[in-house]
C-alpha positions as CSV (number, residue, x, y, z in Angstrom):
1,M,17.9,18.7,19.3
2,K,14.6,17.1,20.3
3,T,14.0,13.4,20.4
4,I,11.9,12.2,17.5
5,R,9.4,9.6,18.8
6,W,8.6,7.0,16.2
7,G,5.7,4.6,15.6
8,I,5.9,1.6,13.3
9,I,2.9,0.4,11.3
10,G,3.6,-3.3,10.3
11,C,6.2,-4.6,12.7
12,G,7.0,-7.7,10.7
13,N,10.3,-9.4,9.7
14,V,11.9,-6.3,8.1
15,T,11.7,-4.5,11.4
16,E,13.4,-7.1,13.5
17,V,17.0,-6.4,12.5
18,K,17.1,-4.2,9.4
19,S,15.1,-1.2,10.5
20,G,13.5,-1.4,14.0
21,P,16.7,-1.2,16.1
22,G,17.8,1.8,14.0
23,F,15.0,3.9,15.5
24,Q,16.2,2.9,19.0
25,N,20.0,3.2,18.3
26,S,20.0,6.5,16.4
27,K,20.8,9.7,18.3
28,N,17.7,11.8,19.2
29,S,15.4,9.0,18.2
30,Q,13.1,6.7,20.2
31,L,10.7,3.9,19.2
32,V,7.6,4.4,21.3
33,A,4.9,2.4,19.6
34,V,4.3,-0.5,17.1
35,M,1.3,-1.8,15.3
36,R,0.3,-5.0,13.6
37,R,-3.2,-6.2,12.7
38,N,-2.5,-9.3,14.8
39,G,-2.5,-7.7,18.3
40,D,-0.7,-10.7,19.9
41,L,2.2,-10.3,17.5
42,A,2.3,-6.6,18.0
43,K,2.4,-7.1,21.8
44,D,5.1,-9.8,21.4
45,Y,7.3,-7.4,19.3
46,A,6.8,-4.6,21.9
47,L,7.8,-6.8,24.8
48,R,10.9,-8.3,23.0
49,H,12.1,-4.9,21.9
50,N,11.2,-2.8,25.0
51,V,8.7,-0.7,23.1
52,P,6.3,1.1,25.5
53,K,3.1,0.8,23.4
54,W,1.5,-1.5,20.9
55,Y,-1.6,-1.4,18.8
56,D,-3.7,-3.5,16.4
57,D,-5.2,-0.4,14.8
58,A,-3.0,1.8,12.6
59,Q,-5.2,4.9,13.0
60,K,-4.8,4.7,16.8
61,L,-1.0,4.7,16.4
62,I,-1.1,7.6,14.0
63,D,-3.3,9.6,16.3
64,D,-1.2,8.8,19.4
65,P,0.1,12.2,20.7
66,D,3.3,10.6,21.8
67,V,4.1,9.6,18.2
68,D,5.9,12.3,16.3
69,A,6.7,10.4,13.0
70,V,5.5,7.1,11.5
71,Y,7.4,4.3,9.7
72,V,5.2,2.3,7.3
73,A,6.7,-1.2,7.0
74,T,3.8,-3.0,5.4
75,P,3.7,-4.5,2.0
76,P,3.3,-1.9,-0.8
77,A,-0.5,-2.4,-1.2
78,F,-1.0,-0.4,2.0
79,H,1.7,2.3,1.6
80,K,-0.6,4.9,0.0
81,E,-3.4,4.4,2.5
82,Y,-1.2,4.8,5.5
83,T,0.8,7.7,4.0
84,L,-2.4,9.6,3.3
85,K,-3.6,9.0,6.9
86,C,-0.2,10.2,8.3
87,A,-0.4,13.3,6.1
88,Q,-3.9,14.0,7.3
89,A,-2.6,13.8,10.9
90,G,0.2,16.2,10.0
91,K,3.0,13.6,10.8
92,P,6.2,12.9,8.8
93,V,6.2,9.5,7.3
94,Y,9.0,7.1,6.3
95,V,7.8,4.4,3.9
96,E,9.3,1.0,3.0
97,K,10.5,0.4,-0.6
98,P,9.3,0.1,-3.2
99,M,7.4,3.3,-2.5
100,A,4.1,2.0,-3.9
101,R,2.7,-0.5,-6.4
102,N,2.8,2.1,-9.2
103,F,3.7,5.6,-10.1
104,E,0.1,6.8,-9.8
105,E,0.0,5.8,-6.1
106,C,3.4,7.5,-5.6
107,T,2.1,10.7,-7.0
108,A,-0.9,10.7,-4.7
109,M,1.3,10.1,-1.7
110,I,3.6,13.0,-2.7
111,E,0.7,15.4,-3.3
112,A,-0.9,14.5,0.1
113,C,2.3,15.1,2.0
114,E,3.1,18.3,0.1
115,N,-0.5,19.7,0.8
116,A,-0.2,18.8,4.5
117,G,3.3,20.3,4.7
118,V,4.9,17.1,6.0
119,P,8.0,15.4,4.7
120,L,7.9,12.0,3.0
121,F,10.9,9.7,3.2
122,V,11.4,6.3,1.5
123,A,13.6,3.4,2.7
124,Y,16.1,3.4,-0.1
125,Y,18.7,3.2,2.5
126,R,21.6,2.4,0.2
127,R,21.8,6.1,-0.5
128,A,23.2,6.5,3.0
129,L,25.5,3.4,3.2
130,D,29.3,3.9,3.0
131,R,29.6,1.2,0.3
132,F,27.4,3.0,-2.3
133,N,28.6,6.4,-1.3
134,K,32.1,5.2,-2.1
135,V,31.0,4.2,-5.6
136,K,29.4,7.7,-6.0
137,E,32.6,9.3,-4.8
138,L,34.7,7.4,-7.3
139,I,32.3,8.4,-10.1
140,D,32.1,12.1,-9.0
141,S,35.9,12.4,-8.7
142,G,36.5,11.1,-12.2
143,E,38.3,7.9,-11.3
144,I,37.0,6.1,-14.4
145,G,36.7,9.2,-16.6
146,E,33.5,10.0,-18.3
147,V,30.8,7.5,-17.6
148,R,29.6,5.7,-20.8
149,L,27.6,2.6,-19.8
150,V,26.0,0.7,-16.9
151,T,25.0,-2.9,-16.9
152,V,22.9,-4.7,-14.2
153,V,22.6,-8.4,-13.9
154,L,20.6,-10.2,-11.1
155,Y,19.7,-13.9,-11.0
156,R,17.8,-15.6,-8.2
157,K,16.6,-19.1,-7.6
158,A,12.8,-19.6,-8.0
159,V,10.7,-18.7,-5.0
160,K,9.2,-21.7,-3.2
161,C,5.6,-21.8,-2.1
162,D,4.6,-22.6,1.5
163,P,4.2,-26.4,1.6
164,K,1.4,-26.2,4.2
165,S,-0.8,-23.6,2.5
166,G,0.4,-23.9,-1.1
167,E,0.7,-20.1,-1.1
168,F,3.5,-17.9,-2.4
169,P,5.1,-15.0,-0.5
170,W,3.3,-11.7,-0.9
171,R,6.3,-10.3,-2.8
172,V,5.2,-12.3,-5.9
173,I,1.5,-11.5,-5.6
174,P,0.8,-8.4,-7.8
175,E,-2.3,-7.2,-5.9
176,I,-0.1,-6.8,-2.8
177,S,3.4,-6.0,-4.1
178,G,2.6,-4.5,-7.5
179,G,4.3,-7.3,-9.4
180,G,7.0,-9.9,-8.7
181,Q,10.5,-9.9,-7.3
182,F,11.5,-7.4,-9.9
183,L,9.8,-4.6,-8.0
184,D,11.2,-5.7,-4.7
185,L,14.8,-6.3,-5.7
186,A,15.4,-4.3,-8.9
187,S,14.1,-1.2,-7.1
188,H,17.1,-1.0,-4.9
189,T,19.5,-1.2,-7.8
190,L,17.6,1.3,-10.0
191,D,17.3,3.8,-7.1
192,T,21.0,3.4,-6.4
193,L,21.8,4.2,-10.0
194,D,19.5,7.2,-9.9
195,Y,21.5,8.4,-6.9
196,I,25.0,7.7,-8.4
197,L,24.4,8.6,-12.0
198,G,21.3,10.9,-11.9
199,P,17.7,10.3,-13.1
200,I,16.8,7.8,-15.9
201,K,14.8,9.7,-18.5
202,E,13.8,6.7,-20.7
203,A,13.3,3.0,-20.0
204,V,12.0,0.3,-22.3
205,G,11.6,-3.3,-21.2
206,H,10.5,-6.8,-21.9
207,A,9.2,-9.2,-19.3
208,G,7.8,-12.7,-19.2
209,N,6.6,-15.5,-16.9
210,Q,8.9,-18.4,-17.9
211,A,8.6,-20.8,-15.0
212,K,4.9,-20.2,-14.6
213,L,5.0,-20.8,-10.8
214,Y,2.9,-17.7,-10.0
215,E,1.1,-14.9,-11.8
216,A,3.8,-12.2,-11.7
217,E,6.7,-11.7,-14.1
218,D,9.8,-13.8,-13.3
219,I,12.2,-12.5,-16.0
220,V,12.8,-8.9,-17.1
221,T,15.2,-7.1,-19.5
222,A,15.6,-3.4,-20.0
223,S,17.3,-0.6,-21.9
224,L,17.9,2.6,-20.0
225,S,18.8,6.1,-20.9
226,F,19.9,8.6,-18.3
227,E,19.5,12.4,-18.4
228,S,23.3,12.7,-18.3
229,G,23.6,10.7,-21.6
230,V,24.8,7.5,-19.9
231,K,23.2,4.4,-21.4
232,G,22.4,1.2,-19.6
233,T,21.0,-2.4,-19.8
234,G,19.5,-4.6,-17.2
235,A,18.6,-8.3,-16.9
236,W,16.8,-9.9,-14.0
237,C,15.9,-13.6,-13.8
238,F,14.0,-15.1,-10.9
239,S,13.9,-18.7,-11.9
240,S,17.7,-19.3,-12.3
241,F,19.8,-22.3,-11.2
242,S,21.8,-20.1,-8.9
243,D,22.1,-16.6,-7.4
244,Y,24.2,-13.8,-9.0
245,D,24.3,-10.1,-8.5
246,M,26.6,-7.7,-10.3
247,N,26.6,-4.1,-11.6
248,E,29.2,-2.5,-13.8
249,I,29.7,1.2,-14.5
250,V,32.0,1.7,-17.5
251,G,33.9,4.9,-18.1
252,S,36.4,6.3,-20.6
253,R,39.3,5.4,-18.3
254,G,38.1,2.4,-16.3
255,K,35.1,0.7,-14.7
256,I,33.6,0.0,-11.3
257,S,32.1,-3.4,-10.4
258,F,29.9,-3.9,-7.4
259,S,26.9,-5.9,-6.2
260,T,23.7,-4.5,-4.8
261,Y,23.0,-7.2,-2.1
262,G,26.4,-8.9,-1.6
263,E,29.4,-7.9,0.4
264,E,32.0,-8.7,-2.2
265,P,34.7,-6.0,-2.6
266,I,33.9,-3.1,-4.9
267,L,36.4,-3.4,-7.8
268,L,37.9,-0.3,-9.4
269,T,39.6,-1.3,-12.7
270,T,41.8,0.8,-14.8
271,L,44.3,0.0,-17.5
272,E,47.0,-0.1,-14.8
273,K,45.4,-2.2,-12.1
274,T,42.4,-3.5,-10.3
275,T,41.9,-2.2,-6.8
276,P,39.5,-4.1,-4.4
277,L,37.7,-1.9,-1.9
278,H,36.3,-3.8,1.2
279,I,33.3,-2.0,2.7
280,L,30.9,-4.1,4.8
281,K,27.2,-3.4,5.4
282,P,26.1,-2.5,9.0
283,V,24.1,-5.0,11.0
284,H,21.1,-2.6,11.2
285,I,21.2,-1.7,7.6
286,Q,18.7,1.2,7.7
287,Q,20.1,2.9,10.7
288,Q,22.4,5.3,8.8
289,L,19.5,6.6,6.7
290,I,17.2,6.8,9.8
291,Q,19.8,8.9,11.5
292,V,19.9,11.3,8.5
293,I,16.1,11.5,8.6
294,V,16.1,12.2,12.3
295,N,18.7,14.9,11.8
296,E,16.6,16.5,9.0
297,L,13.5,16.5,11.2
298,N,15.6,18.4,13.7
299,G,16.6,20.9,11.0
300,V,20.1,19.5,10.3
301,G,20.9,18.3,6.8
302,V,18.8,16.7,4.2
303,S,17.8,13.1,3.5
304,P,19.0,11.7,0.2
305,S,15.9,9.5,-0.2
306,K,12.5,11.2,-0.4
307,G,9.2,10.7,-2.1
308,V,10.1,12.5,-5.3
309,S,13.3,10.5,-5.9
310,A,11.7,7.2,-4.9
311,A,8.8,7.9,-7.3
312,R,11.2,8.2,-10.1
313,T,12.3,4.6,-9.5
314,T,8.7,3.4,-9.5
315,W,8.2,5.3,-12.8
316,V,11.2,3.5,-14.3
317,M,9.8,0.1,-13.3
318,D,6.4,1.0,-14.6
319,E,7.9,1.8,-18.0
320,I,9.9,-1.4,-18.1
321,L,6.9,-3.5,-17.3
322,K,4.4,-1.5,-19.3
323,N,4.1,-3.8,-22.3
324,Y,4.0,-6.9,-20.1
325,R,1.2,-5.5,-18.0
326,I,-0.8,-4.5,-21.1
327,R,-0.6,-8.0,-22.5
328,R,-1.7,-9.5,-19.1
329,I,-4.9,-7.4,-19.0
């Protein structure tokens, strides 16, 4: 196999531990260049992580002949722009989640990569983690019988603004993120459910801005219908008194309970007993998916997370927020 030489556009916090080291630690993979608009910060990252090259211009990184594939780790507002540039350069692209601010942008990204003949991967890395593959294995093997219902509940304490600037994080600024924390956090859960239970064919939601701390929605509820016939509900609150994260998949003979972000044991419950399954997350949480992507680029295997599947998750979130967005216009 050949070594896939990676460049990162947007070497910010997410690349420090979650993703960046994954490109260096994976087999047949090398991180050769990083980019950030602030050149001093790009240089600092390169020096600290032993990366040979750094840039303050994304196009220069994309055009670098030593870069085989590009990881776009910017906020969603820039995903489409950089993906189209990578496609034009004929280079595979791996984009952070959520894939884009809306389904329309996702579609443009998919079409550009298809027309250029380059693969488009998305960082829904839970599809490659042992924890969530165990849940899928339990479902596929019939441990809880026929699946009937899934429920999703996520609470988070309110986001605080920067006391110096008075500004909120970009994740709750719709122009940058596409919405609020719902798009950032719910996307992982909804994509995981797509992976485990199959695509969602219908989604209806209600959203609001209860705390009125920022412009984006801070509470969302949803009703889901899967192509398989499974039904689901979801509730996400981002101005709660505490944090809580739990998903339950209910079947004809039992249920599976697990969190999206925590490391609590997966609980397999039947009429006879409850079995806890302890599966911890890796330190570099994206590395397992990165390895699968590197393998695919070398002609071995197929990544479980690509543009088409990731776009489905964005479509579901668009449907859930549709009425709220119309009212906000």
